[in-house]
Structure formats: C-alpha cells, structure tokens
C-alpha positions in Angstrom: 85.0 62.8 -14.5 87.7 60.5 -15.7 88.4 59.4 -12.1 84.7 58.6 -11.5 84.6 56.5 -14.7 87.7 54.6 -13.7 86.4 53.9 -10.2 83.1 52.5 -11.6 85.1 50.3 -14.0 87.3 49.0 -11.1 84.2 48.1 -9.1 82.7 46.2 -12.0 86.0 44.3 -12.4 86.3 43.5 -8.7 85.4 40.0 -7.4 82.1 40.1 -5.5 83.0 38.2 -2.4 79.6 38.6 -0.9 78.0 37.0 -3.9 80.1 33.9 -3.4 79.1 33.7 0.3 75.4 34.1 -0.6 75.6 31.4 -3.3 77.3 29.0 -0.9 74.9 29.6 2.0 72.0 29.4 -0.4 73.2 26.0 -1.5 73.4 24.9 2.1 77.1 24.3 2.0 79.7 25.2 4.6 83.1 26.5 3.6 84.9 23.1 4.0 82.3 21.4 1.8 82.8 24.0 -0.9 86.5 23.4 -0.8 86.0 19.6 -1.1 83.7 20.1 -4.0 86.3 22.1 -5.9 88.6 19.0 -5.6 85.8 16.6 -6.7 85.1 18.5 -9.9 88.8 18.9 -10.7 89.2 22.6 -10.2 92.0 21.9 -7.7 94.5 19.1 -7.2 93.9 19.1 -3.5 91.1 20.1 -1.2 90.7 23.9 -0.8 90.7 24.7 2.9 87.9 26.3 4.8 90.3 29.2 5.6 91.0 29.8 1.9 87.2 30.0 1.1 86.9 32.4 4.1 89.6 34.6 2.6 87.7 34.7 -0.7 84.4 35.5 1.0 85.9 38.3 3.0 87.7 39.9 0.1 91.2 39.4 1.4 92.1 37.5 -1.7 90.3 36.4 -4.9 90.0 32.9 -6.4 91.9 32.7 -9.7 91.7 30.7 -12.9 90.4 27.2 -12.5 89.0 28.0 -9.1 86.7 30.7 -10.6 85.6 28.2 -13.3 85.0 25.6 -10.7 82.9 28.0 -8.5 80.8 28.9 -11.5 80.3 25.3 -12.3 79.3 24.4 -8.8 76.8 27.2 -8.5 75.5 26.9 -12.1 76.5 30.4 -13.1 79.2 32.1 -15.1 82.6 33.4 -14.1 81.4 36.9 -15.1 78.6 36.8 -12.6 81.2 36.9 -9.8 82.3 40.3 -11.1 79.1 42.0 -12.4 76.5 40.3 -10.2 74.4 38.9 -13.0 73.3 35.3 -13.4 
C-alpha cells in the first residue's frame, strides 16, 4: 500500500513532457521557435536549442527554474500545470 501511494505521488511530481509538446504544437511553434522565445522573455541568457527542447519533450531531462517559469508564461499557464496536468 505504501509503495502504491509513493508511486502515485512520484507520478504527480514528474514533469509532463507530453503536455509541453502538445502546448507547443497547439501554439503552432516549432522547437527552435520555442527556444528563441525563452530568450526573448528573459527566461534564458541565450537561445535554447531545438535539441534541448526535444530532450524536454521526450522526458530525457526536465526544464528547471527560470525555464519552467518561462514556459508557463509563454503558454499562459502555471508551472504546476506541467506536473499535474491542470490549467
């Protein structure tokens, strides 16, 4: 029972890579454009590469800190929505 509860909690705390991809595609952006927008809004000091966005969208690594805030700002949502799937 404790293991099942922990597993559910870990899933809730995991970054939802597919949600990021769906939001980006829904906004009509390619991965390079999303990276450039993160620079434009000040979430990054340099453009984020298409490859980095791809790593986020495939779940290889997760965006952190300012990048999460920037993604939420770009898509008009909250940081939490990338973890719990709500808007």
